[in-house]
Legacy VTK file of the C-alpha trace (Angstrom):
# vtk DataFile Version 3.0
C-alpha trace
ASCII
DATASET POLYDATA
POINTS 242 float
-2.843 25.705 113.856
-4.905 24.251 117.499
-1.732 22.744 118.593
-0.328 26.637 118.131
-3.800 28.158 119.472
-2.978 25.809 122.724
0.447 26.253 122.881
-0.177 30.035 122.668
-2.928 30.119 125.378
-0.722 27.999 127.351
2.056 30.102 127.447
-0.261 33.133 127.509
-1.750 31.604 131.175
0.924 30.636 132.392
2.696 33.868 132.365
-0.377 35.553 133.939
0.831 32.536 136.818
4.214 33.383 137.197
3.292 37.056 137.074
1.006 37.451 139.557
3.339 35.104 141.851
6.259 37.889 141.275
3.937 40.904 142.180
2.549 38.746 145.028
6.553 38.175 146.219
7.120 41.935 146.002
4.342 42.775 148.220
5.768 40.321 150.812
9.223 41.736 150.809
7.580 44.821 152.352
10.475 46.396 150.116
7.408 48.862 148.082
6.004 47.509 145.401
5.899 48.434 141.501
4.112 51.806 140.485
1.545 49.805 138.695
-0.071 48.374 141.740
0.991 50.563 144.169
-2.541 52.556 144.508
-4.216 49.280 144.821
-1.729 48.374 147.739
-1.786 51.185 149.366
-5.536 51.438 149.174
-5.624 48.097 150.695
-3.344 48.404 153.797
-5.585 51.727 154.790
-8.906 50.647 154.256
-8.119 46.600 155.110
-8.672 45.723 152.090
-8.588 42.659 150.014
-5.494 43.590 147.818
-6.944 41.046 145.125
-9.786 42.217 144.678
-8.645 45.931 144.854
-6.064 45.678 141.973
-9.303 44.349 140.001
-10.726 47.304 140.801
-7.633 49.118 139.846
-7.398 47.344 136.521
-11.415 48.029 136.063
-10.747 51.988 136.283
-7.706 51.499 133.247
-9.863 49.149 130.865
-12.967 52.076 131.409
-9.955 55.141 130.618
-8.595 53.008 127.975
-11.798 52.534 126.570
-12.339 56.727 126.607
-8.781 56.977 125.017
-9.517 54.610 121.908
-12.779 56.156 121.029
-11.014 59.893 121.370
-8.336 57.711 119.080
-10.748 56.586 117.022
-12.436 59.999 116.264
-8.719 60.868 115.218
-8.008 59.274 112.858
-11.344 57.825 111.253
-11.188 59.747 108.361
-7.631 58.357 107.464
-9.458 54.330 107.868
-11.130 52.052 105.611
-13.191 50.751 107.934
-13.269 52.900 111.160
-16.382 51.397 112.546
-15.176 47.676 112.419
-11.755 48.357 113.547
-13.629 50.636 116.727
-15.868 47.734 117.845
-12.610 44.757 117.420
-10.968 47.088 119.654
-13.587 47.584 122.280
-14.234 44.124 122.214
-10.559 43.447 123.390
-10.884 46.019 126.335
-13.536 44.240 127.651
-12.108 40.854 127.091
-9.701 42.451 129.728
-12.071 42.660 132.558
-12.287 38.655 132.503
-8.049 38.420 132.364
-7.987 40.719 134.877
-10.704 38.863 137.339
-8.346 35.842 136.647
-5.174 37.479 137.360
-6.221 38.635 140.840
-7.798 35.331 141.889
-3.949 33.913 141.560
-3.266 37.069 143.731
-5.436 36.333 146.467
-4.187 32.645 145.717
-0.507 33.581 145.854
-1.195 35.898 148.898
-2.844 33.186 151.012
0.309 31.046 151.116
2.957 32.966 151.136
3.255 35.158 154.522
4.777 38.686 155.062
8.333 38.239 155.345
8.887 41.124 158.099
6.183 39.918 160.488
6.064 36.186 159.844
9.658 35.794 160.747
10.771 38.978 163.337
13.550 37.685 164.599
14.760 35.299 162.121
17.105 35.661 158.559
14.396 35.252 156.930
12.812 38.772 157.980
15.989 40.525 157.817
16.575 43.597 155.210
18.933 40.699 153.145
16.410 38.023 152.929
13.814 40.342 152.261
15.971 41.927 149.307
16.360 38.247 147.702
12.816 37.848 147.886
12.299 41.223 146.368
14.979 40.119 143.386
12.821 37.005 142.707
9.750 38.795 142.675
11.454 40.735 140.366
12.634 37.891 138.024
9.206 36.073 138.288
7.272 39.396 137.293
9.458 39.910 134.202
9.112 36.703 132.897
5.408 36.243 133.154
5.241 39.469 131.789
7.193 38.229 128.497
5.021 35.276 128.215
2.359 37.066 128.512
3.005 39.724 125.972
5.029 37.622 123.466
1.618 35.670 122.789
0.020 38.372 121.647
-3.429 37.599 122.946
-5.256 40.165 125.481
-3.409 42.989 126.708
-2.751 43.450 130.584
-5.052 46.669 131.331
-2.061 48.643 132.342
0.097 47.939 129.331
-3.049 48.268 127.299
-3.823 51.577 128.623
-0.259 53.158 127.894
-0.452 51.772 124.546
-3.629 53.712 123.953
-2.087 56.723 125.496
1.038 56.554 123.044
-1.239 56.299 119.884
-3.728 59.239 121.131
-0.885 61.096 121.726
1.811 59.991 119.159
3.885 59.929 121.940
6.899 56.675 122.339
6.093 54.131 124.225
8.339 54.319 126.277
8.081 58.212 127.263
4.015 57.329 128.375
5.232 54.495 130.264
7.564 56.419 132.115
4.942 59.134 132.892
2.251 56.668 133.745
4.843 55.048 136.613
5.159 58.564 137.506
1.543 58.989 137.846
0.749 56.303 140.004
3.504 56.686 142.544
2.601 60.299 143.113
-0.939 59.400 143.474
-0.020 56.513 145.885
2.262 58.923 148.075
-0.767 61.469 147.884
-3.372 58.867 149.235
-0.747 57.084 151.766
0.246 60.755 153.020
-3.205 62.220 153.608
-4.891 58.858 154.906
-2.358 56.936 156.666
0.511 59.886 157.768
3.185 57.970 155.995
4.625 56.188 152.569
2.706 52.781 151.681
4.350 50.999 149.134
7.005 53.359 147.621
10.337 51.832 148.929
13.312 50.754 147.232
11.465 47.429 145.778
9.775 50.748 143.705
12.786 51.529 141.978
14.530 48.241 141.700
11.089 46.837 140.292
10.961 49.721 137.501
14.375 49.318 136.575
14.510 44.866 136.774
11.047 43.723 135.466
12.172 45.634 131.602
15.706 44.412 132.132
13.933 40.329 132.374
11.826 41.298 130.274
14.517 42.208 127.745
17.017 39.254 128.571
14.077 36.370 128.639
13.008 37.823 124.897
16.498 37.451 123.843
17.261 34.289 125.106
13.712 32.093 124.412
11.184 34.526 122.644
11.995 33.042 119.317
12.041 29.301 120.373
8.424 30.116 122.702
6.979 32.021 120.223
8.204 29.589 117.175
5.992 26.911 119.345
3.293 28.721 119.323
3.531 29.878 115.565
2.567 33.481 116.456
3.208 35.154 113.350
1.707 32.244 110.731
-2.089 31.744 112.658
-1.917 36.011 112.992
LINES 1 243
242 0 1 2 3 4 5 6 7 8 9 10 11 12 13 14 15 16 17 18 19 20 21 22 23 24 25 26 27 28 29 30 31 32 33 34 35 36 37 38 39 40 41 42 43 44 45 46 47 48 49 50 51 52 53 54 55 56 57 58 59 60 61 62 63 64 65 66 67 68 69 70 71 72 73 74 75 76 77 78 79 80 81 82 83 84 85 86 87 88 89 90 91 92 93 94 95 96 97 98 99 100 101 102 103 104 105 106 107 108 109 110 111 112 113 114 115 116 117 118 119 120 121 122 123 124 125 126 127 128 129 130 131 132 133 134 135 136 137 138 139 140 141 142 143 144 145 146 147 148 149 150 151 152 153 154 155 156 157 158 159 160 161 162 163 164 165 166 167 168 169 170 171 172 173 174 175 176 177 178 179 180 181 182 183 184 185 186 187 188 189 190 191 192 193 194 195 196 197 198 199 200 201 202 203 204 205 206 207 208 209 210 211 212 213 214 215 216 217 218 219 220 221 222 223 224 225 226 227 228 229 230 231 232 233 234 235 236 237 238 239 240 241
């Protein structure tokens, strides 16, 4: 059992590392970022603020909102549960644990951002800075983001704040997870557009990469799980120790 827990933590942290690399490469391509981080990206660009730190603040907002949603959901279903207070404490504890998770994740992002150049500005007169090269970087970023997300999600430990908030809203509203995810992505894109147009006069972080990320990350997660989920979770014995 201890070995299984070590495997779970290893795959979970590795997943966070790979996902942080994917998100960083996404921003460095200069073709548009994923909806989830588009708000923090636009704010960091406009205010010349560290992107990783801005994302940590954004994740903190997600976590606080998630806790409020869980409290509302608790009031809604408390009469139907045997020990509602005990379950609520566990749920809120898992919510709070997302803060250190977010801190570690955004430190990974800062680390990668410090060593990976902005391809468009760093190589303006070479192929590395061309549209096609940056498109390749974007596709690699989507693959890394999808693989990292799948690895961390499959270990069923602490959810990413964005995923946790989407799940909480879906539970409260009774709507499907996919529908809430689409609405959440749309809200973030709209908020990013408003912020960037209001304070910069043009769109920031929204582009071809945003569309490809919305479509591609989900497909990568599905493909990864089809090919490797059973082997990876088998090593970690997820079902046996939960």
